ROGUVO-810873 format. One record per residue: residue number from 0; chain; x, y, z of N, C-alpha, C in turn; residue in three letters. Coordinates in nm, 2 decimals. Example, Ala and Ser with C-alpha at 12.3 -4.5 7.8 and 13.67 -1.06 7.14 Angstrom:
% residues 2
- resi  chain  nxx  nyy  nzz  caxx  cayy  cazz  cxx  cyy  czz  resn
- 0  A  1.32  -0.57  0.78  1.23  -0.45  0.78  1.32  -0.33  0.78  ALA
- 1  A  1.28  -0.22  0.71  1.37  -0.11  0.71  1.29  0.00  0.79  SER
% end
This chain:
% residues 259
- resi  chain  nxx  nyy  nzz  caxx  cayy  cazz  cxx  cyy  czz  resn
- 0  A  2.88  4.06  0.80  2.90  4.11  0.67  2.99  4.00  0.59  MET
- 1  A  2.94  3.96  0.47  3.02  3.86  0.40  3.15  3.91  0.35  PRO
- 2  A  3.25  3.81  0.35  3.38  3.84  0.30  3.37  3.88  0.15  THR
- 3  A  3.44  3.99  0.11  3.43  4.03  -0.03  3.50  3.92  -0.12  PRO
- 4  A  3.46  3.90  -0.24  3.51  3.80  -0.33  3.66  3.84  -0.37  PRO
- 5  A  3.73  3.73  -0.40  3.87  3.75  -0.46  3.84  3.78  -0.61  ARG
- 6  A  3.89  3.89  -0.66  3.87  3.93  -0.80  4.00  3.91  -0.88  ILE
- 7  A  3.99  3.82  -0.98  4.11  3.79  -1.06  4.09  3.81  -1.21  VAL
- 8  A  4.17  3.89  -1.27  4.16  3.91  -1.42  4.25  3.80  -1.48  SER
- 9  A  4.20  3.73  -1.58  4.27  3.64  -1.66  4.31  3.71  -1.79  VAL
- 10  A  4.44  3.75  -1.80  4.48  3.84  -1.91  4.61  3.81  -1.98  ALA
- 11  A  4.61  3.83  -2.10  4.73  3.83  -2.18  4.70  3.90  -2.32  ASN
- 12  A  4.77  4.00  -2.36  4.74  4.07  -2.48  4.76  3.99  -2.60  GLN
- 13  A  4.83  3.87  -2.59  4.85  3.79  -2.70  4.73  3.69  -2.71  LYS
- 14  A  4.67  3.67  -2.83  4.56  3.58  -2.85  4.61  3.44  -2.86  GLY
- 15  A  4.52  3.34  -2.84  4.56  3.20  -2.86  4.65  3.14  -2.76  GLY
- 16  A  4.65  3.19  -2.64  4.74  3.14  -2.54  4.66  3.05  -2.43  VAL
- 17  A  4.53  3.03  -2.45  4.45  2.96  -2.36  4.39  3.04  -2.25  GLY
- 18  A  4.37  3.17  -2.28  4.32  3.26  -2.18  4.17  3.23  -2.14  LYS
- 19  A  4.09  3.22  -2.24  3.95  3.18  -2.22  3.93  3.04  -2.16  THR
- 20  A  4.01  2.95  -2.22  4.01  2.81  -2.17  4.04  2.81  -2.02  THR
- 21  A  4.14  2.89  -1.98  4.18  2.90  -1.84  4.07  2.96  -1.76  THR
- 22  A  4.01  3.07  -1.80  3.90  3.13  -1.73  3.78  3.04  -1.70  ALA
- 23  A  3.74  2.97  -1.81  3.63  2.87  -1.80  3.66  2.76  -1.70  ILE
- 24  A  3.77  2.70  -1.73  3.80  2.57  -1.65  3.85  2.60  -1.51  ASN
- 25  A  3.92  2.71  -1.49  3.95  2.74  -1.35  3.83  2.77  -1.27  LEU
- 26  A  3.74  2.85  -1.34  3.61  2.88  -1.27  3.53  2.76  -1.23  GLY
- 27  A  3.52  2.66  -1.33  3.45  2.54  -1.31  3.52  2.45  -1.20  ALA
- 28  A  3.65  2.45  -1.20  3.73  2.37  -1.10  3.71  2.43  -0.96  ALA
- 29  A  3.71  2.56  -0.95  3.69  2.62  -0.82  3.55  2.59  -0.77  LEU
- 30  A  3.45  2.60  -0.86  3.31  2.57  -0.83  3.29  2.43  -0.78  ALA
- 31  A  3.37  2.34  -0.84  3.36  2.19  -0.80  3.41  2.17  -0.66  SER
- 32  A  3.49  2.27  -0.61  3.54  2.26  -0.47  3.44  2.33  -0.38  PHE
- 33  A  3.33  2.37  -0.43  3.23  2.43  -0.34  3.24  2.58  -0.33  GLY
- 34  A  3.33  2.64  -0.41  3.34  2.79  -0.41  3.23  2.84  -0.50  LYS
- 35  A  3.18  2.96  -0.46  3.08  3.03  -0.55  3.15  3.12  -0.64  LYS
- 36  A  3.14  3.10  -0.77  3.22  3.17  -0.87  3.14  3.25  -0.97  VAL
- 37  A  3.18  3.37  -1.00  3.12  3.45  -1.11  3.23  3.47  -1.21  LEU
- 38  A  3.20  3.44  -1.34  3.29  3.46  -1.45  3.23  3.58  -1.53  LEU
- 39  A  3.31  3.68  -1.54  3.27  3.80  -1.62  3.33  3.79  -1.76  ILE
- 40  A  3.25  3.77  -1.86  3.30  3.76  -2.00  3.32  3.91  -2.05  ASP
- 41  A  3.44  3.95  -2.06  3.47  4.09  -2.10  3.53  4.09  -2.24  LEU
- 42  A  3.52  3.98  -2.31  3.58  3.97  -2.44  3.46  3.98  -2.54  ASP
- 43  A  3.46  4.08  -2.63  3.35  4.10  -2.73  3.32  3.97  -2.81  PRO
- 44  A  3.42  3.88  -2.83  3.40  3.76  -2.90  3.31  3.67  -2.83  GLN
- 45  A  3.30  3.68  -2.70  3.20  3.60  -2.62  3.23  3.45  -2.61  GLY
- 46  A  3.36  3.42  -2.63  3.39  3.28  -2.63  3.37  3.21  -2.49  ASN
- 47  A  3.39  3.28  -2.38  3.37  3.22  -2.25  3.22  3.19  -2.24  ALA
- 48  A  3.13  3.27  -2.29  2.99  3.25  -2.28  2.95  3.13  -2.36  SER
- 49  A  3.00  3.12  -2.48  2.97  3.01  -2.57  3.03  2.88  -2.51  THR
- 50  A  3.15  2.89  -2.45  3.21  2.77  -2.39  3.14  2.72  -2.27  GLY
- 51  A  3.05  2.80  -2.21  2.97  2.75  -2.10  2.83  2.73  -2.14  LEU
- 52  A  2.80  2.72  -2.27  2.67  2.68  -2.32  2.57  2.79  -2.32  GLY
- 53  A  2.61  2.92  -2.31  2.51  3.03  -2.31  2.47  3.06  -2.45  VAL
- 54  A  2.35  3.03  -2.49  2.30  3.06  -2.63  2.29  3.21  -2.65  ASP
- 55  A  2.30  3.25  -2.77  2.29  3.39  -2.81  2.15  3.45  -2.76  GLN
- 56  A  2.05  3.37  -2.77  1.92  3.41  -2.73  1.90  3.44  -2.58  SER
- 57  A  2.00  3.38  -2.50  2.00  3.40  -2.36  2.09  3.52  -2.31  ASP
- 58  A  2.13  3.60  -2.41  2.22  3.71  -2.38  2.15  3.84  -2.40  ARG
- 59  A  2.02  3.85  -2.35  1.94  3.97  -2.37  2.00  4.09  -2.29  ARG
- 60  A  2.06  4.05  -2.17  2.14  4.15  -2.10  2.28  4.09  -2.09  VAL
- 61  A  2.38  4.18  -2.08  2.52  4.13  -2.09  2.62  4.22  -2.01  SER
- 62  A  2.74  4.18  -2.02  2.85  4.26  -1.95  2.85  4.41  -1.99  THR
- 63  A  2.81  4.43  -2.11  2.79  4.57  -2.16  2.70  4.65  -2.07  TYR
- 64  A  2.58  4.59  -2.04  2.49  4.65  -1.95  2.54  4.68  -1.81  ASP
- 65  A  2.62  4.58  -1.76  2.69  4.60  -1.63  2.78  4.72  -1.63  LEU
- 66  A  2.85  4.73  -1.74  2.95  4.84  -1.75  2.89  4.98  -1.78  LEU
- 67  A  2.80  4.98  -1.88  2.76  5.11  -1.94  2.61  5.15  -1.91  LEU
- 68  A  2.53  5.05  -1.86  2.39  5.08  -1.84  2.35  5.07  -1.69  ASN
- 69  A  2.45  5.07  -1.60  2.43  5.07  -1.46  2.34  4.96  -1.42  ASP
- 70  A  2.35  4.84  -1.48  2.26  4.73  -1.45  2.33  4.64  -1.34  MET
- 71  A  2.26  4.60  -1.24  2.32  4.52  -1.13  2.36  4.38  -1.17  ASP
- 72  A  2.46  4.33  -1.11  2.51  4.19  -1.13  2.39  4.09  -1.12  VAL
- 73  A  2.30  4.12  -1.02  2.19  4.02  -1.01  2.10  4.01  -1.13  GLU
- 74  A  2.10  4.12  -1.21  2.01  4.11  -1.33  2.09  4.06  -1.45  ARG
- 75  A  2.22  4.07  -1.45  2.31  4.03  -1.56  2.36  3.89  -1.55  VAL
- 76  A  2.40  3.85  -1.43  2.46  3.71  -1.41  2.35  3.60  -1.43  ALA
- 77  A  2.39  3.50  -1.50  2.30  3.38  -1.52  2.38  3.26  -1.48  ILE
- 78  A  2.30  3.16  -1.43  2.37  3.03  -1.38  2.43  2.96  -1.51  PRO
- 79  A  2.55  2.92  -1.49  2.61  2.84  -1.60  2.57  2.69  -1.58  ALA
- 80  A  2.61  2.60  -1.67  2.57  2.46  -1.66  2.66  2.39  -1.56  ASN
- 81  A  2.71  2.46  -1.46  2.79  2.40  -1.36  2.74  2.45  -1.23  VAL
- 82  A  2.72  2.36  -1.13  2.68  2.41  -1.00  2.78  2.51  -0.94  PRO
- 83  A  2.73  2.62  -0.87  2.81  2.72  -0.81  2.88  2.82  -0.91  ASN
- 84  A  2.85  2.81  -1.03  2.92  2.90  -1.13  2.81  2.98  -1.20  LEU
- 85  A  2.84  3.11  -1.21  2.75  3.21  -1.28  2.84  3.28  -1.38  TRP
- 86  A  2.77  3.34  -1.48  2.85  3.41  -1.58  2.77  3.54  -1.62  ILE
- 87  A  2.84  3.65  -1.64  2.78  3.76  -1.71  2.82  3.75  -1.86  THR
- 88  A  2.73  3.72  -1.95  2.77  3.69  -2.08  2.81  3.81  -2.16  PRO
- 89  A  2.88  3.79  -2.27  2.93  3.90  -2.36  2.86  3.89  -2.49  ALA
- 90  A  2.84  4.01  -2.55  2.78  4.02  -2.68  2.87  4.11  -2.76  THR
- 91  A  2.85  4.12  -2.89  2.93  4.21  -2.98  2.92  4.35  -2.94  THR
- 92  A  2.81  4.39  -2.86  2.80  4.53  -2.81  2.93  4.57  -2.74  ASP
- 93  A  3.00  4.48  -2.68  3.12  4.52  -2.61  3.23  4.57  -2.70  LEU
- 94  A  3.22  4.54  -2.83  3.32  4.58  -2.93  3.32  4.73  -2.95  SER
- 95  A  3.21  4.79  -2.92  3.20  4.94  -2.93  3.22  5.01  -2.79  SER
- 96  A  3.24  4.93  -2.69  3.25  4.99  -2.56  3.37  5.07  -2.54  ALA
- 97  A  3.48  5.03  -2.61  3.61  5.11  -2.60  3.59  5.25  -2.64  ASP
- 98  A  3.52  5.27  -2.76  3.49  5.40  -2.81  3.40  5.48  -2.71  LEU
- 99  A  3.30  5.42  -2.66  3.21  5.48  -2.56  3.28  5.52  -2.43  GLU
- 100  A  3.37  5.44  -2.39  3.44  5.46  -2.26  3.53  5.58  -2.27  LEU
- 101  A  3.59  5.61  -2.39  3.68  5.72  -2.41  3.62  5.85  -2.36  VAL
- 102  A  3.49  5.87  -2.38  3.43  6.00  -2.34  3.37  6.00  -2.20  SER
- 103  A  3.40  5.89  -2.13  3.34  5.88  -1.99  3.44  5.92  -1.89  THR
- 104  A  3.41  6.00  -1.79  3.50  6.06  -1.70  3.57  5.95  -1.62  ALA
- 105  A  3.50  5.86  -1.57  3.56  5.75  -1.48  3.57  5.62  -1.56  ARG
- 106  A  3.63  5.64  -1.68  3.63  5.53  -1.78  3.70  5.40  -1.74  ARG
- 107  A  3.80  5.41  -1.65  3.87  5.29  -1.61  3.81  5.23  -1.48  VAL
- 108  A  3.72  5.30  -1.42  3.66  5.26  -1.29  3.52  5.19  -1.30  PHE
- 109  A  3.47  5.18  -1.42  3.33  5.14  -1.43  3.31  5.00  -1.38  LEU
- 110  A  3.40  4.91  -1.41  3.38  4.77  -1.37  3.40  4.76  -1.22  LEU
- 111  A  3.50  4.83  -1.17  3.53  4.83  -1.02  3.40  4.88  -0.95  ARG
- 112  A  3.34  4.99  -1.00  3.22  5.04  -0.93  3.10  4.94  -0.94  ASP
- 113  A  3.09  4.87  -1.05  2.99  4.77  -1.07  3.00  4.65  -0.98  ALA
- 114  A  3.13  4.62  -0.94  3.15  4.51  -0.85  3.16  4.54  -0.70  LEU
- 115  A  3.14  4.67  -0.67  3.14  4.71  -0.53  3.00  4.76  -0.50  ARG
- 116  A  2.90  4.68  -0.52  2.76  4.72  -0.49  2.70  4.62  -0.40  THR
- 117  A  2.59  4.66  -0.33  2.52  4.56  -0.25  2.47  4.44  -0.32  PRO
- 118  A  2.44  4.45  -0.45  2.40  4.33  -0.53  2.51  4.22  -0.53  ALA
- 119  A  2.63  4.26  -0.55  2.75  4.17  -0.55  2.76  4.11  -0.41  VAL
- 120  A  2.75  4.19  -0.30  2.76  4.14  -0.16  2.65  4.04  -0.14  SER
- 121  A  2.53  4.06  -0.18  2.42  3.97  -0.16  2.44  3.83  -0.22  ARG
- 122  A  2.51  3.83  -0.34  2.53  3.70  -0.41  2.64  3.62  -0.34  MET
- 123  A  2.72  3.68  -0.26  2.82  3.61  -0.18  2.92  3.52  -0.26  GLU
- 124  A  2.98  3.58  -0.36  3.07  3.50  -0.44  3.20  3.49  -0.36  PHE
- 125  A  3.27  3.38  -0.38  3.41  3.36  -0.33  3.51  3.41  -0.43  ASP
- 126  A  3.49  3.39  -0.55  3.58  3.44  -0.66  3.50  3.50  -0.77  TYR
- 127  A  3.56  3.61  -0.83  3.51  3.67  -0.95  3.63  3.66  -1.05  ILE
- 128  A  3.61  3.59  -1.16  3.71  3.58  -1.26  3.67  3.66  -1.38  LEU
- 129  A  3.76  3.74  -1.44  3.73  3.82  -1.55  3.81  3.78  -1.67  ILE
- 130  A  3.74  3.73  -1.77  3.81  3.69  -1.90  3.82  3.81  -1.99  ASP
- 131  A  3.95  3.86  -2.00  3.98  3.99  -2.07  3.99  3.96  -2.22  CYS
- 132  A  3.97  4.07  -2.29  4.00  4.06  -2.44  4.15  4.05  -2.46  PRO
- 133  A  4.19  3.99  -2.58  4.33  3.98  -2.61  4.40  4.10  -2.66  PRO
- 134  A  4.39  4.21  -2.58  4.45  4.34  -2.61  4.46  4.42  -2.48  SER
- 135  A  4.55  4.52  -2.47  4.56  4.60  -2.36  4.48  4.73  -2.38  LEU
- 136  A  4.34  4.71  -2.39  4.26  4.83  -2.42  4.18  4.87  -2.29  ASN
- 137  A  4.08  4.96  -2.31  4.01  5.01  -2.19  3.93  4.91  -2.12  LEU
- 138  A  3.89  4.80  -2.19  3.82  4.69  -2.12  3.92  4.62  -2.03  LEU
- 139  A  4.03  4.59  -2.08  4.13  4.52  -2.00  4.18  4.61  -1.88  THR
- 140  A  4.19  4.74  -1.90  4.23  4.83  -1.79  4.12  4.83  -1.69  LEU
- 141  A  3.99  4.83  -1.73  3.88  4.82  -1.63  3.89  4.70  -1.55  ASN
- 142  A  3.93  4.59  -1.61  3.94  4.46  -1.54  4.05  4.47  -1.43  ALA
- 143  A  4.17  4.53  -1.47  4.28  4.54  -1.38  4.25  4.63  -1.26  MET
- 144  A  4.18  4.74  -1.29  4.15  4.84  -1.19  4.05  4.77  -1.09  VAL
- 145  A  3.96  4.68  -1.14  3.86  4.62  -1.05  3.92  4.50  -0.97  ALA
- 146  A  4.04  4.45  -1.01  4.09  4.32  -0.96  4.18  4.33  -0.84  SER
- 147  A  4.19  4.22  -0.77  4.30  4.21  -0.67  4.43  4.16  -0.74  ASP
- 148  A  4.41  4.08  -0.84  4.53  4.03  -0.91  4.51  3.99  -1.05  SER
- 149  A  4.62  3.96  -1.12  4.61  3.92  -1.26  4.67  3.79  -1.28  VAL
- 150  A  4.60  3.69  -1.34  4.65  3.56  -1.37  4.69  3.56  -1.52  LEU
- 151  A  4.81  3.52  -1.55  4.86  3.53  -1.69  4.88  3.39  -1.74  VAL
- 152  A  4.80  3.35  -1.84  4.83  3.22  -1.91  4.94  3.25  -2.01  PRO
- 153  A  5.04  3.16  -2.01  5.16  3.18  -2.10  5.18  3.06  -2.18  LEU
- 154  A  5.16  3.07  -2.31  5.18  2.95  -2.40  5.33  2.91  -2.40  GLN
- 155  A  5.36  2.78  -2.39  5.49  2.74  -2.39  5.55  2.73  -2.53  ALA
- 156  A  5.59  2.85  -2.58  5.64  2.86  -2.72  5.75  2.97  -2.72  GLU
- 157  A  5.82  2.97  -2.84  5.92  3.07  -2.86  5.87  3.21  -2.85  PHE
- 158  A  5.94  3.30  -2.80  5.90  3.44  -2.78  5.79  3.46  -2.67  PHE
- 159  A  5.75  3.36  -2.60  5.65  3.37  -2.50  5.68  3.48  -2.40  ALA
- 160  A  5.80  3.48  -2.35  5.84  3.57  -2.24  5.85  3.71  -2.29  LEU
- 161  A  5.88  3.73  -2.42  5.90  3.87  -2.47  5.76  3.94  -2.47  GLU
- 162  A  5.66  3.87  -2.50  5.52  3.93  -2.50  5.47  3.96  -2.36  GLY
- 163  A  5.54  3.90  -2.26  5.49  3.92  -2.12  5.53  4.06  -2.07  LEU
- 164  A  5.64  4.12  -2.12  5.69  4.24  -2.06  5.59  4.36  -2.07  SER
- 165  A  5.52  4.37  -2.18  5.42  4.48  -2.20  5.31  4.46  -2.10  GLN
- 166  A  5.26  4.34  -2.07  5.16  4.32  -1.97  5.20  4.35  -1.83  LEU
- 167  A  5.33  4.32  -1.80  5.38  4.35  -1.67  5.39  4.50  -1.65  MET
- 168  A  5.43  4.57  -1.76  5.43  4.72  -1.76  5.30  4.78  -1.73  LEU
- 169  A  5.20  4.72  -1.80  5.06  4.77  -1.78  5.01  4.75  -1.63  SER
- 170  A  5.05  4.64  -1.58  5.01  4.61  -1.44  5.08  4.71  -1.35  VAL
- 171  A  5.20  4.74  -1.38  5.28  4.84  -1.29  5.21  4.98  -1.31  ARG
- 172  A  5.17  5.02  -1.43  5.11  5.15  -1.45  4.98  5.16  -1.38  GLU
- 173  A  4.90  5.05  -1.38  4.77  5.05  -1.31  4.79  5.06  -1.16  VAL
- 174  A  4.90  4.99  -1.11  4.93  4.99  -0.97  4.97  5.14  -0.92  ARG
- 175  A  5.04  5.21  -1.01  5.08  5.34  -0.98  4.98  5.45  -0.99  GLU
- 176  A  4.87  5.42  -1.07  4.77  5.52  -1.10  4.63  5.50  -1.04  THR
- 177  A  4.59  5.37  -1.04  4.44  5.35  -1.01  4.41  5.24  -0.91  ALA
- 178  A  4.51  5.15  -0.90  4.48  5.03  -0.81  4.61  4.99  -0.75  ASN
- 179  A  4.65  5.06  -0.64  4.78  5.03  -0.58  4.80  4.88  -0.52  PRO
- 180  A  4.68  4.81  -0.50  4.69  4.68  -0.44  4.69  4.57  -0.55  ASN
- 181  A  4.69  4.61  -0.68  4.70  4.51  -0.78  4.83  4.43  -0.78  LEU
- 182  A  4.82  4.30  -0.80  4.95  4.22  -0.80  4.93  4.11  -0.91  ARG
- 183  A  5.04  4.05  -0.94  5.04  3.94  -1.03  5.00  3.81  -0.95  ILE
- 184  A  4.89  3.75  -0.98  4.85  3.63  -0.92  4.95  3.52  -0.95  GLU
- 185  A  4.99  3.51  -1.07  5.09  3.41  -1.11  5.08  3.39  -1.26  GLY
- 186  A  5.17  3.31  -1.31  5.18  3.28  -1.45  5.16  3.13  -1.47  VAL
- 187  A  5.07  3.09  -1.55  5.05  2.95  -1.57  5.08  2.91  -1.71  VAL
- 188  A  5.17  2.81  -1.73  5.21  2.77  -1.86  5.10  2.68  -1.92  LEU
- 189  A  5.07  2.71  -2.04  4.96  2.64  -2.11  5.01  2.57  -2.24  THR
- 190  A  4.92  2.48  -2.29  4.96  2.40  -2.41  5.09  2.34  -2.40  MET
- 191  A  5.12  2.29  -2.28  5.25  2.23  -2.25  5.26  2.08  -2.30  TYR
- 192  A  5.37  2.06  -2.38  5.39  1.92  -2.43  5.52  1.88  -2.38  ASP
- 193  A  5.52  1.78  -2.28  5.65  1.74  -2.22  5.75  1.67  -2.31  LYS
- 194  A  5.69  1.63  -2.43  5.78  1.56  -2.52  5.86  1.66  -2.61  ARG
- 195  A  5.82  1.79  -2.60  5.87  1.89  -2.68  5.99  1.97  -2.61  ASN
- 196  A  6.11  1.96  -2.67  6.22  2.03  -2.60  6.20  2.18  -2.58  ASN
- 197  A  6.13  2.24  -2.68  6.11  2.39  -2.67  6.02  2.42  -2.55  LEU
- 198  A  5.92  2.34  -2.53  5.83  2.36  -2.42  5.91  2.36  -2.29  CYS
- 199  A  6.00  2.26  -2.28  6.08  2.24  -2.16  6.17  2.36  -2.14  HIS
- 200  A  6.23  2.41  -2.25  6.32  2.53  -2.24  6.24  2.65  -2.20  GLN
- 201  A  6.12  2.67  -2.25  6.04  2.79  -2.21  6.01  2.78  -2.06  VAL
- 202  A  5.98  2.66  -2.01  5.95  2.64  -1.87  6.07  2.68  -1.79  GLU
- 203  A  6.19  2.63  -1.83  6.31  2.66  -1.76  6.34  2.81  -1.75  VAL
- 204  A  6.32  2.88  -1.87  6.34  3.02  -1.88  6.24  3.10  -1.79  ASP
- 205  A  6.11  3.05  -1.80  6.01  3.12  -1.72  6.04  3.11  -1.57  ALA
- 206  A  6.08  2.99  -1.52  6.10  2.97  -1.38  6.23  3.05  -1.34  ARG
- 207  A  6.33  3.06  -1.42  6.45  3.13  -1.39  6.42  3.28  -1.38  GLU
- 208  A  6.34  3.33  -1.47  6.31  3.48  -1.48  6.20  3.52  -1.38  ASN
- 209  A  6.10  3.44  -1.36  5.98  3.48  -1.29  5.97  3.41  -1.15  LEU
- 210  A  6.05  3.30  -1.13  6.06  3.23  -1.01  5.93  3.19  -0.95  GLN
- 211  A  5.89  3.23  -0.83  5.77  3.18  -0.77  5.64  3.23  -0.83  ASN
- 212  A  5.65  3.32  -0.93  5.53  3.37  -0.99  5.48  3.26  -1.08  LEU
- 213  A  5.56  3.16  -1.12  5.51  3.06  -1.21  5.45  2.94  -1.13  VAL
- 214  A  5.33  2.91  -1.16  5.26  2.80  -1.09  5.33  2.67  -1.11  PHE
- 215  A  5.32  2.58  -1.01  5.38  2.45  -1.03  5.29  2.37  -1.14  GLU
- 216  A  5.16  2.39  -1.13  5.08  2.33  -1.23  5.10  2.38  -1.37  THR
- 217  A  5.11  2.29  -1.47  5.12  2.33  -1.61  5.00  2.27  -1.68  MET
- 218  A  4.94  2.34  -1.78  4.82  2.29  -1.85  4.87  2.22  -1.98  ILE
- 219  A  4.84  2.09  -1.99  4.90  2.02  -2.11  4.82  2.05  -2.24  PRO
- 220  A  4.88  2.02  -2.35  4.80  2.01  -2.47  4.71  1.89  -2.46  ARG
- 221  A  4.58  1.90  -2.48  4.49  1.80  -2.45  4.37  1.81  -2.55  ASN
- 222  A  4.34  1.70  -2.62  4.23  1.70  -2.71  4.10  1.73  -2.64  VAL
- 223  A  4.08  1.68  -2.53  3.95  1.70  -2.45  3.93  1.85  -2.42  ARG
- 224  A  4.04  1.92  -2.39  4.03  2.06  -2.36  3.98  2.14  -2.49  LEU
- 225  A  4.03  2.09  -2.60  3.99  2.16  -2.73  3.84  2.12  -2.77  SER
- 226  A  3.80  2.00  -2.73  3.67  1.96  -2.77  3.56  2.02  -2.68  GLU
- 227  A  3.58  2.03  -2.56  3.48  2.07  -2.46  3.40  2.19  -2.49  ALA
- 228  A  3.46  2.31  -2.54  3.38  2.42  -2.57  3.27  2.40  -2.68  PRO
- 229  A  3.30  2.31  -2.77  3.20  2.29  -2.88  3.07  2.22  -2.82  SER
- 230  A  3.09  2.16  -2.70  2.97  2.10  -2.63  2.91  2.19  -2.53  TYR
- 231  A  2.97  2.32  -2.52  2.92  2.41  -2.43  2.94  2.38  -2.28  GLY
- 232  A  3.05  2.32  -2.25  3.08  2.28  -2.11  3.23  2.28  -2.09  MET
- 233  A  3.27  2.31  -1.96  3.41  2.30  -1.93  3.46  2.16  -1.93  PRO
- 234  A  3.59  2.14  -1.94  3.64  2.01  -1.96  3.62  1.93  -1.83  VAL
- 235  A  3.61  2.00  -1.71  3.58  1.93  -1.59  3.45  1.86  -1.59  THR
- 236  A  3.36  1.90  -1.67  3.23  1.83  -1.69  3.24  1.73  -1.81  ASN
- 237  A  3.30  1.78  -1.92  3.30  1.70  -2.04  3.38  1.57  -2.02  TYR
- 238  A  3.49  1.58  -1.96  3.57  1.46  -1.93  3.65  1.48  -1.81  ASP
- 239  A  3.59  1.45  -1.69  3.65  1.49  -1.56  3.79  1.42  -1.54  PRO
- 240  A  3.81  1.31  -1.60  3.93  1.23  -1.58  4.05  1.27  -1.68  THR
- 241  A  4.02  1.35  -1.78  4.12  1.39  -1.88  4.23  1.47  -1.81  SER
- 242  A  4.34  1.47  -1.88  4.46  1.54  -1.83  4.43  1.69  -1.81  ARG
- 243  A  4.36  1.74  -1.90  4.32  1.88  -1.89  4.24  1.92  -1.77  GLY
- 244  A  4.14  1.83  -1.74  4.05  1.85  -1.63  4.13  1.84  -1.50  ALA
- 245  A  4.22  1.74  -1.49  4.30  1.71  -1.37  4.39  1.83  -1.35  VAL
- 246  A  4.45  1.89  -1.46  4.54  2.00  -1.44  4.47  2.12  -1.39  ALA
- 247  A  4.35  2.15  -1.44  4.28  2.27  -1.40  4.23  2.26  -1.25  TYR
- 248  A  4.20  2.14  -1.21  4.17  2.12  -1.07  4.29  2.14  -0.98  LYS
- 249  A  4.41  2.10  -1.03  4.53  2.12  -0.96  4.56  2.27  -0.95  ALA
- 250  A  4.54  2.34  -1.06  4.56  2.49  -1.06  4.47  2.56  -0.96  LEU
- 251  A  4.34  2.51  -0.96  4.24  2.57  -0.87  4.28  2.54  -0.72  ALA
- 252  A  4.34  2.43  -0.70  4.38  2.39  -0.56  4.50  2.48  -0.52  ARG
- 253  A  4.59  2.50  -0.62  4.71  2.59  -0.59  4.66  2.73  -0.55  GLU
- 254  A  4.57  2.78  -0.63  4.52  2.92  -0.60  4.44  2.92  -0.47  ILE
- 255  A  4.36  2.82  -0.44  4.28  2.82  -0.32  4.37  2.81  -0.20  SER
- 256  A  4.47  2.74  -0.21  4.56  2.72  -0.09  4.63  2.85  -0.05  GLU
- 257  A  4.64  2.95  -0.14  4.70  3.07  -0.11  4.62  3.16  -0.02  ARG
- 258  A  4.49  3.12  -0.01  4.40  3.21  0.07  4.33  3.12  0.18  TYR
% end
């Protein structure tokens, strides 16, 4: 029987912190190490799908169907433009999912149930990464209930740590009610500029407060990281030698070595 995949939610209720960038590039970096990876785009904006070159015309079925139409992963997941990487794409249909989920009895368990099927076992993924929407809504709760852990991208800026407390509280509530095994995978500092004293101070504060939860790897501000999505590819393909690509490969290595 195949080993079940490691399921990691990439979440932060604050937008613009590099959440989708991290989901795309961590997935691609793990895939480059020979790991079989599924990226679930759970954000109605669909930026992870666009960033992996999935055209709107190729989103005839989507994560919405996985959640609410009982469609198997085998029917929804499509190969990304990176070997070993698949994605369940998102459409704007997901924006109404929150309202539809409210009236559903098992509303926070739908994604967990969808990922515990023979279809997922047959595909033999090593990792499933979930790109969450930038809010603590029912979609994000579904992701946390389905996951083994939560990876938190944290922008190196003023007030960064203050915004983290609500997310930590949500993780604790999910652990107490629906998923006792959920844990924090770690916090990764993003958009880090070593020339900026504020970035350095945020790093010091984060490591003092969160200690080993903060990954050694920090993701730098990098033009190539910003450019890559407009070409529909992760930075590890767009410019494999860029500082952004090197950093995400280092993060993937840190995560891989834990298992």
